C-alpha positions in Angstrom: 244.0 -28.2 116.1 246.1 -25.4 117.6 244.2 -22.2 118.4 246.0 -19.1 117.1 245.8 -15.7 118.7 246.8 -12.2 117.5 247.0 -8.8 119.1 245.6 -5.8 117.3 248.3 -3.2 116.5 246.4 -1.0 114.1 242.7 -0.1 113.7 242.7 2.8 111.2 239.1 3.5 110.2 237.9 0.5 112.1 237.9 1.8 115.7 234.3 0.5 116.3 235.3 -3.0 115.2 238.8 -3.4 116.6 240.4 -2.4 119.9 244.1 -1.7 119.9 246.1 -4.0 122.1 243.3 -6.5 122.4 243.9 -10.2 121.8 241.7 -11.9 119.2 241.3 -15.5 118.3 242.0 -16.3 114.6 239.5 -18.3 112.6 241.4 -20.3 110.0 240.6 -19.2 106.5 243.0 -20.2 103.8 241.3 -18.1 101.1 241.6 -15.0 103.3 245.3 -15.7 104.0 246.0 -15.8 100.2 244.6 -12.2 100.0 246.7 -11.0 103.1 243.5 -10.9 105.2 242.8 -12.5 108.6 239.4 -13.7 110.0 238.6 -12.9 113.6 235.6 -12.3 115.8 235.4 -8.6 116.2 233.6 -6.4 118.8 230.2 -7.1 117.2 230.6 -10.8 118.1 230.7 -11.8 114.5 233.6 -13.0 112.4 234.9 -10.7 109.7 238.0 -10.3 107.5 240.5 -7.6 108.3 243.9 -6.7 106.9 246.5 -9.1 108.3 248.9 -6.2 109.0 246.6 -4.9 111.6 247.6 -7.8 113.8 250.7 -9.5 115.2 250.7 -13.2 116.1 251.2 -14.0 119.8 251.7 -17.2 121.9 249.3 -17.6 124.8 251.0 -19.4 127.8 249.6 -22.9 128.3 248.5 -21.9 131.8 246.2 -19.3 130.3 244.6 -21.5 127.6 241.7 -22.4 130.0 240.6 -18.8 130.0 240.3 -18.6 126.2 238.7 -22.1 125.9 235.9 -21.2 128.4 234.8 -18.1 126.4 
């Protein structure tokens, strides 16, 4: 399973839940994707759905994967 990451590029009306320019790990959710939503773990530490257009997919270099896998 490949871990997917996104960077937050918009947080209108969700400033307490999302930080601009922060990298978030995506939790796969096919139902959410159909509704143009994305599931991530937000600043509360819980996973929630957010509009997919608030994020841009990014590729984490292989050398940095250990950092994300140890969180």
